[in-house]
C-alpha positions as CSV (number, residue, x, y, z in Angstrom):
1,E,100.7,110.1,79.5
2,F,101.3,113.6,80.8
3,A,103.8,116.3,79.6
4,N,107.1,117.0,81.3
5,E,107.2,113.7,83.1
6,L,104.7,114.9,85.7
7,N,104.7,113.4,89.1
8,G,101.6,113.6,91.3
9,K,98.4,111.6,91.7
10,I,95.1,110.9,90.1
11,V,92.0,110.7,92.3
12,F,89.1,108.3,91.9
13,S,85.5,109.4,92.7
14,N,85.5,106.8,95.6
15,G,88.4,108.7,97.3
16,Q,91.2,106.3,96.3
17,E,94.4,107.7,94.8
18,K,97.0,106.4,92.4
19,A,100.5,107.7,92.0
20,L,101.5,109.4,88.7
21,V,105.2,108.7,88.1
22,N,107.3,110.3,85.3
23,G,104.1,111.3,83.5
24,K,102.6,107.8,83.5
25,V,99.9,105.9,85.4
26,Q,98.1,102.7,84.5
27,V,94.4,102.4,85.4
28,A,92.0,99.5,84.9
29,L,88.4,100.2,84.2
30,S,87.5,98.0,87.2
31,E,89.4,100.5,89.4
32,I,87.1,103.3,88.2
33,G,84.0,101.3,88.7
34,E,80.6,101.6,87.1
35,G,79.5,105.3,87.2
36,G,82.9,106.3,88.7
37,T,85.2,109.1,87.5
38,I,88.8,110.1,87.9
39,T,90.3,113.5,88.4
40,L,93.5,114.2,86.5
41,P,96.0,116.9,87.5
42,E,96.2,118.3,84.0
43,P,95.2,117.3,80.4
44,T,96.9,114.2,79.1
45,M,99.1,114.1,76.0
46,R,97.8,110.7,75.0
47,V,95.9,107.7,76.3
48,L,96.9,104.2,75.4
49,P,94.7,101.1,75.9
50,Y,96.2,98.0,77.4
51,L,95.0,95.0,75.5
52,P,96.4,91.7,76.9
53,Q,97.0,89.0,74.4
54,A,94.1,86.6,73.9
55,K,94.6,83.0,75.1
56,K,94.5,80.4,72.4
């Protein structure tokens, strides 16, 4: 999450972009790829992991 409900984009090292809406964006590790990076428009306020519920 970013401060002030920032709108913009993050940029992946492979050239792809993802929209940043109201200070939030969801990124899967698979989108970054092994050895990849992302460029953020400013420092984040916090980062929350998404942990899907395990199947029984």
